[in-house]
N, C-alpha and C positions, 0 to 999 in steps of 0.2 A: 226109522232107519238113520236119519240125520242125527238124532240124539245119540244113537249108538256110536256113530263115527266120532262125534265130538267127545263122548266119554272115553273111548279108547285112545284118542289123541291126547287127552289130558293125562290119562294114566301113563302113557308112554313118556310124555314130557316129565312127569314126576319121577319116573324111574331113572331117566337120564340125568335129571338134576341131582337126585340122591347119589347116583354113582359118581358124578363129578365132585359132589361135596365130600363123599367118602375118600375119593382119590386125593383131594386137597388136604383132608384132615390127616390121613394116615401116611401118605407118601408111598413110595415104592419099596419093595422088600429087597434087601441085598444080603449076601452071605458073607460071614466073617472069614477072612483068610489070614494065614500067617504072615508075619512081617520079617524083613531081613534083619539079621543080627550080626554082631561082630564089627560094628562100626567103630571108627577111631576118631578122636578129637585131636587136631593138630593146631599148634599155635601159629599165629600169623600177625602181620603188621599192616595197617591201613596205609596205602601209598597213593600219591596223586596219579591221575590217568596218564599224565606226561610230566616229566621233571627234567630240568637241565641245570647245570652249574655253569654260569657265565664266568669266564676267566679273562684276565688282562692279556690283550694282544700286543701291547707295547708298554714299556716302562714309563713311569712318571708319577706325578702327584695327583691324588684323587681330588677333584674339585666339586663333585656332585654325587650324592647317593640319594636317589629319589625315594622318599617314603620309608616306612618301617615294615617290620614283619607283619604280614596279614593285609597289607595294602594291595589294592587291585589296580592293575595296569592293562591297558589295551595293547594290542599288537603294535610293534614299531615305536612304542614310547621309550624315551631314554630312561634307563635305570641307573647307570653309573657313567660318569664322565671323568676323563683324565686330562690334565693340562696339555694343551697343544701349542703353547707359545713358541717353542723351538721349531716345531714343524711348520708353523705359520711363517716364520722368518725364512726357513728353507724354501717354502713355496714361493715367496716373493722373489728370491734369488733364481729359482728355477724358471719362473715366469719371465724374468729379464733375459735369461739365457735363451729362452724360446723365441722371444721377440728379436734378439740379435741374430739367431739362426734364420728366422724368417727374412730379415733384411739381407743377410748374406745370400740366401737362395734367390731372392728377387734380383739382386745385383748380378749373380751368375747368369741368370736368364737374360738380362739386358745385354751383358757382354757377349753372350752367344748370338743373340739377334744382331748385334752390331757386326760381329764377324761374318755372319751370313750376308748382310747387306753391303758392308764395306770392308773387304778383307784387308788386314794390315799388310799383307805381302805385296799389295798393289798401292799402298798409300805413298804418294809422292811427297808428302809433307813430313815424313819421318826424319829427314836430314835437314840441317840448317842451310842457309845460303839461298833464301828465296825459292827453295824447291828445285834449283837447277841441278845440283849433284844427284838428287834422288830421281829427277826426271831423266837425266842422262843414264842413270843405272837401270831405270825401267825400260827405256827405249832402245838402248844400245847394249849395255853390259850384260844384262840378264838374257835377252834373246840370243846374243852371241854365245854366251856360256852354255845355254841350253842346246844350241846347235852343235857346239863342240862336246857336249856330254858332260859339262861341268856343273849342272844344276837342273832342278825340275820344279818350276813354280807351282805346278798342279799338286805335287806331293807336299810342298810347303803349305799350301792352302788347306789340304786335307788334314795335315798335322795340327794346324791352328784350330780348325773346327773341332777336332777330337779333343784338343786340350781344353777348349771352352766347354764341351760336353761333359768332360770329367769334372770340371769345376761345378757344374750344375748338380751332378751326382753327389759330390762331396758335400755341397751345401744342403741337399735334401737329406743326406744321412745325418748331418749334424742337427737338422731340424727334428727329425724323427727321434734322435737320441734325447734332445732337450724335452720333447713332448712326453717320451716315456718316463723321464725323470720326474716331470710334473705329475703324471698320473700315479706314479709310485708314492709320491708325497701325499696326494689326495687320498689314496687308499690308506696310508698310515693315519691320516687325520680322521678318516671314518672309523678306524679301529680304536680311536680314543673314546668312542661312544658305544656303550653296550646297550643294545636295544632289546626289547621284549620280543622273543621269537613267536609268541602267541599270547592270547589274552589269559591272564592268570594272576596269581598272588606271589608276592615276595615271601618265601618261606624262611630264609635265613640270610643275614648280612654277614659277610666276612671282613669288610673294610668299612671305614668311616671317612668322612671328609678330612683331608689333610694327610692321610696315610700315603706313603710312597710304596708303589707296587712294582713288581718285576713281571716280565712276560710269563704267562702260565699260572700266575697266582690267582686263586679263586676270589671272585668278587661277591656274587650273590647266588643263592639257590632259588630257582623260579619254577613254579609248578602250575599245571592246569588242574584245578581242584573242583571244577563243576561236576566232574564225574570222578568217583573214587574206586579204588581197587584194594583187595586184600592180597598181599604177597606172602606165600607160605612155602616153607621147605618141607615137602612131603616125602616120607621114607619111600624108597623105590618100590618096596613090596606092595604099597597101597596105591601107587599111581595107576595100575591097571584097572582100578575101580572107577577111574574118571575118564571122561571124554569131553572134548571141547563142545560146549553147548549144554552140558548137564547142569542141573540146578542142585545146589547143596545148601544146607542150613549153616548160617554164620551167626555167632553171638558176638556182638560188639561190646567192648568194655565201657559202656556208658549206659546206665539205666538198670540192668543190662538190656540191650536191644537185640532181638532175634529177627533176622531178615533172610530172604532167599538170595543167593548170589549165583551168577552164571560163570562156569568155567570158561575163561577167556583165552588162556594161553598155557600150554604145558611145554616146558623147555625140553628139547630133545636129548640133552646130555645131563647126566647126574654128576653131582659133586664127588670127585674121587676120594676126598677125605672123609666126608660125613655120609656119603652114599644116599643123598637126598636129591630130589628133583624139584626145582622151583616151579610153582604153579601160581598163576594169577587169576583172581576171581573178580568179576565186575559186580559192584554193589549197586543197589537201586539208587536212583537219583533222590537227593534230599535226605539221606540218612544223617542222624546226628553225629557230632564229632568231626574229626578231621585227620589229616596225615599224621603218622606216628602213633596212633592209638592201637592198643592191643586188641586182638580178635581171636576167637576160637572157631576153627573150621571143622565141621562135623562130616567126616568121610563116611559114606554109607557102607553097610556090610554087604557081603556077597551071598550068604547062605540064608535060607528061609527057615524059621523056627516056629513050631506050633505053640511054644510057650509064650510068644509075644505076638500080639495082633495089632493091626493098624486099620483104622476105619476113617471114613471121611468126616471132616469137621461138621458137615451138615447133618450127620446122624445123631449128634448130641441134642437132646431135647432142650429147647429154649427155656430160660427161666429156671428157678430153683436155686437153692443154696449149694447143692452138690451136683456134680455132673451125673446125668442119667442117660440111659438109652432105652429104646422100646424094643424088647425081645419078642419075636413072634414065635409061639409054640406050634406044635404040629397040627393042632385043631384050629389054628387061626386066632387064638386068644393072645392078646397083648399083655406082657408082664413088664412093668417098669423095674429097671435094675440099676443100682449104683455102680459106678466104675471108677477106677483109679487111672488117671491119665498121665501120660509121659510127654515126650518132646513132640513139638509140632514141626511138620515138614511139608512145605507147599500147602496143599489144601487137605491134608490128612493129619491124623494124630495117633500116637502110640497108646494102646490100652495096656497098662501093666497088670491089672487084675479086674475080674468081673465078667469077662467074656472068654469064650473058647472058640477055637477054629471050627467052622461048620455050622455055628449057630446063625439064625436069621434075625436081622434087625430092620427097623424102618429107617429109610433115608429121608431127611427133611420132614420129620414128624411135627405135628401141630403142638403148640404150647399147652393146649388143654387136653391132650390125650391122657387116658387113665388106664391103670391095670384093669383087666376084665373086658376091655373093648375087643371087638372081633373084627377081623379083616377078611372074612370069607368073601370070595369073589375078587380079591385083589390080584394083581399081576403075579405070576409065578416068580420064584427067586431068579434073579438074573446074575449070570456070571460076571464078576468084576476082575480087572487086572490086579495082580499082586502089588502091594505097596512096598516100596523099598525105603 
């Protein structure tokens, strides 16, 4: 009894092992379907992820142009400097005026405090003669005149306090004006330095040391090129085939190199003259080349044709001088067939000849598979999405 159980267990293990080996050898069966046709190829240009043109904010002589085209700079590093000798002299003058305004404001505050503590209207020492005439005026003349309605010492004191308060306000206004002039000059001095707005490369220099520039004149083109994009003017009739986030095939004019690019931005307005819409595509990191390079953007078609099929790249039999696929016939027999391949898109490839829609092929076949092998007992054909 125990021998029988051991024997059956061994047979079952062998069957499972054989099935697993067959699965690993032959792969799963997929059905060939039609591919989209009517695609278009649009020219484009590789551009930096971000690009700015730094312009002169103030006129003067260029004293520094840091680096050459292609040199890398970190954020806030000085790229171009303009002479600030005249502004430095103006700053010294403005600083002196600010200090004078500060002294005048302190003096006005002291005068106001003295008026509060010792009013001039009651100062008996204002008149000469040992203070006798002033004392007579304070003790006799002014009280008598106030009784007769000819004067008001309290009003005179209020006027003197108000006058000193106005002096403080005027001195404070002069100080604020001097300080604003100093800040304006400091801002102009900062404008003589063109700083890198982000980390990137100098793409083009428009000036050299010693040149005289005017406000608004371009100095350098600066770009963030760690990530690159392709900018293309797509005819309006093809824009409907694209959505942000879609992946399209792009051929770079170096190598040439084919890569997958993501639709990053679709402009909402078309050019009224050329009737095209600007579309930007994000390129993978580390692609060869740089800004300004030519690129072809392959816009996918919208209609599915039975004359053109697309299969996964994993369905191509590894090895061999010519591309082959393993076609599964109705009785489960494998037949090796040569195919003519077209363009690659994502993880699929177009088959120009050798396959027809509806045929069954093996996905991920082993390199040692041969015509005549049978795949009886394999998984049934599995529906796959149409390739675009």
